[in-house]
FIGUBA-382542 format. One record per residue (C-alpha): residue number from 1; x, y, z. Coordinates in steps of 0.25 Angstrom, whole numbers, plus 5000, padded with zeros to 4 digits. Layout:
residues N
nr;east;north;up
NUM;X;Y;Z
...
//
This chain:
residues 260
nr;east;north;up
1;4892;5002;4970
2;4882;4991;4973
3;4877;4991;4986
4;4878;4976;4993
5;4872;4971;5008
6;4879;4974;5018
7;4882;4965;5030
8;4882;4972;5044
9;4892;4966;5055
10;4891;4971;5069
11;4904;4978;5072
12;4908;4970;5084
13;4907;4958;5076
14;4915;4962;5065
15;4925;4968;5075
16;4927;4953;5081
17;4928;4946;5066
18;4938;4955;5064
19;4946;4954;5079
20;4946;4939;5077
21;4951;4939;5063
22;4962;4947;5065
23;4966;4939;5078
24;4967;4926;5070
25;4974;4933;5060
26;4985;4934;5070
27;4983;4948;5075
28;4983;4953;5090
29;4971;4958;5099
30;4974;4970;5097
31;4978;4973;5083
32;4965;4962;5079
33;4956;4974;5086
34;4965;4985;5080
35;4963;4981;5065
36;4948;4976;5067
37;4945;4990;5073
38;4951;4997;5061
39;4944;4987;5052
40;4930;4988;5061
41;4932;5002;5059
42;4934;5004;5046
43;4919;4997;5044
44;4913;5007;5051
45;4917;5018;5044
46;4913;5010;5031
47;4926;5008;5024
48;4922;4993;5022
49;4935;4992;5011
50;4944;4992;5023
51;4936;4987;5033
52;4934;4972;5037
53;4934;4969;5022
54;4949;4968;5025
55;4951;4959;5038
56;4952;4946;5030
57;4965;4954;5024
58;4971;4957;5036
59;4970;4945;5042
60;4975;4938;5030
61;4986;4947;5029
62;4990;4943;5045
63;4987;4928;5043
64;4998;4929;5030
65;5007;4937;5039
66;5008;4947;5030
67;5006;4957;5042
68;5011;4957;5057
69;5001;4955;5066
70;5005;4962;5076
71;5016;4974;5071
72;5025;4982;5080
73;5021;4996;5075
74;5034;5004;5079
75;5038;5018;5076
76;5051;5017;5067
77;5053;5033;5068
78;5049;5045;5072
79;5048;5059;5077
80;5040;5068;5087
81;5028;5067;5077
82;5032;5057;5066
83;5031;5041;5066
84;5035;5031;5057
85;5031;5017;5062
86;5032;5005;5057
87;5019;4993;5055
88;5028;4980;5056
89;5019;4974;5045
90;5008;4975;5052
91;4993;4978;5048
92;4992;4992;5043
93;4979;4994;5056
94;4987;4990;5066
95;5000;4998;5062
96;4993;5011;5059
97;4985;5010;5072
98;4999;5010;5080
99;5004;5020;5071
100;4992;5029;5073
101;4992;5027;5088
102;5008;5031;5089
103;5003;5044;5080
104;4992;5047;5090
105;5001;5047;5101
106;5012;5054;5097
107;5004;5065;5091
108;4999;5066;5105
109;5012;5073;5109
110;5017;5078;5095
111;5002;5085;5089
112;5005;5075;5077
113;5012;5063;5072
114;5014;5057;5058
115;5016;5043;5057
116;5020;5034;5044
117;5020;5019;5044
118;5027;5008;5037
119;5026;4993;5036
120;5012;4993;5037
121;5001;4990;5029
122;4985;4991;5025
123;4978;4998;5037
124;4964;4997;5034
125;4956;5011;5034
126;4966;5024;5034
127;4955;5031;5044
128;4956;5022;5056
129;4970;5029;5058
130;4967;5045;5059
131;4954;5041;5067
132;4963;5033;5078
133;4968;5049;5078
134;4952;5055;5080
135;4952;5048;5093
136;4964;5057;5098
137;4959;5069;5092
138;4969;5070;5083
139;4969;5070;5067
140;4972;5056;5061
141;4979;5055;5047
142;4983;5041;5039
143;4987;5037;5026
144;4994;5024;5020
145;4999;5019;5006
146;4995;5007;5002
147;5000;4997;4991
148;4997;5004;4975
149;4981;5000;4972
150;4979;5016;4964
151;4982;5022;4953
152;4987;5034;4950
153;4978;5047;4945
154;4976;5044;4931
155;4984;5032;4931
156;4979;5018;4928
157;4987;5008;4937
158;4990;5006;4952
159;5002;5015;4957
160;4998;5019;4972
161;4990;5017;4985
162;4976;5023;4989
163;4984;5027;5001
164;4975;5030;5011
165;4972;5042;5020
166;4963;5046;5031
167;4962;5057;5039
168;4954;5058;5052
169;4951;5072;5059
170;4945;5073;5074
171;4933;5085;5074
172;4927;5086;5088
173;4915;5079;5082
174;4908;5067;5080
175;4914;5061;5067
176;4931;5065;5063
177;4935;5070;5049
178;4940;5057;5042
179;4947;5056;5029
180;4949;5040;5025
181;4952;5039;5009
182;4959;5031;5000
183;4967;5039;4987
184;4959;5029;4978
185;4943;5033;4976
186;4942;5019;4984
187;4950;5010;4990
188;4953;4997;4984
189;4947;4991;4997
190;4932;4996;4993
191;4935;4993;4979
192;4937;4978;4983
193;4928;4978;4993
194;4918;4982;4980
195;4923;4970;4972
196;4920;4961;4984
197;4907;4968;4983
198;4905;4964;4968
199;4901;4979;4967
200;4906;4989;4954
201;4915;5001;4957
202;4915;5016;4953
203;4924;5015;4941
204;4935;5026;4946
205;4937;5019;4957
206;4948;5007;4951
207;4955;5004;4938
208;4955;4989;4933
209;4969;4983;4927
210;4968;4990;4916
211;4968;5005;4922
212;4952;5005;4918
213;4940;5012;4927
214;4932;4999;4931
215;4920;4998;4942
216;4926;4982;4945
217;4932;4983;4958
218;4937;4968;4956
219;4947;4975;4945
220;4955;4982;4958
221;4963;4969;4958
222;4972;4966;4953
223;4977;4976;4945
224;4967;4988;4946
225;4968;5000;4954
226;4962;5011;4962
227;4960;5025;4957
228;4965;5036;4964
229;4956;5048;4970
230;4960;5056;4957
231;4974;5063;4958
232;4972;5068;4973
233;4970;5053;4977
234;4983;5049;4969
235;4990;5061;4974
236;4987;5059;4989
237;4991;5043;4988
238;5003;5048;4983
239;5007;5057;4995
240;5003;5046;5005
241;5011;5036;4998
242;5023;5046;5001
243;5017;5048;5017
244;5014;5032;5019
245;5027;5026;5012
246;5036;5034;5007
247;5038;5042;5019
248;5037;5030;5029
249;5048;5022;5020
250;5037;5012;5018
251;5032;5004;5005
252;5027;5012;4994
253;5016;5011;4982
254;5020;4997;4976
255;5029;4992;4987
256;5015;4990;4995
257;5008;4978;4993
258;4994;4975;4993
259;4989;4972;5005
260;4977;4966;5000
//
């Protein structure tokens, strides 16, 4: 893909801009700082498709009253090491941060904790939440189902989400082990970012509306689809759909609307 000239912005300027944008859009100071930190850390990890480029979408969602700016994230059901949380239609980052904080606290006494979340939405970079567990010397894992944006293995039309998975493992050294992946060859956000840049993409990333491989990222919307990361990616997407959606009695597959 063609390389474009990049613009460098000091982190503190970008953090301030993001914080002010979310505050004007209706978030409290605390929630604005939480959401801003997820975007900044995403940028610093080089995941540009899920970083500050998403800010206008979150602000619009807030201003259109499509999400709760101050969700009451509450426990609906629990056992000693299991939590079912309700996100109260809050932004996924805010809901997920509050939930992983509960999980970490519970894991301190129980040794392990699993939480399912319902009534939430797009939560950005998946690795952010397992990385919170690293600070406590814990292994963290996070996954989510999404709106259908990916074809099944061998298929030509959208059937399932590209359901991300992230795992973070402390190593006792300077760098932990972190896995953060979608079950498609690349995320939809990366494809859309290449479309904005005017770049061509590899032909194994997406199919157009006619089910044909294409190097034009603009073909993804409105009727194109992401290609899965082989049959293994498709299989993992199904299992994450079960864990994130079926197990928690949340929305699944076509019940989930496109967020962007």
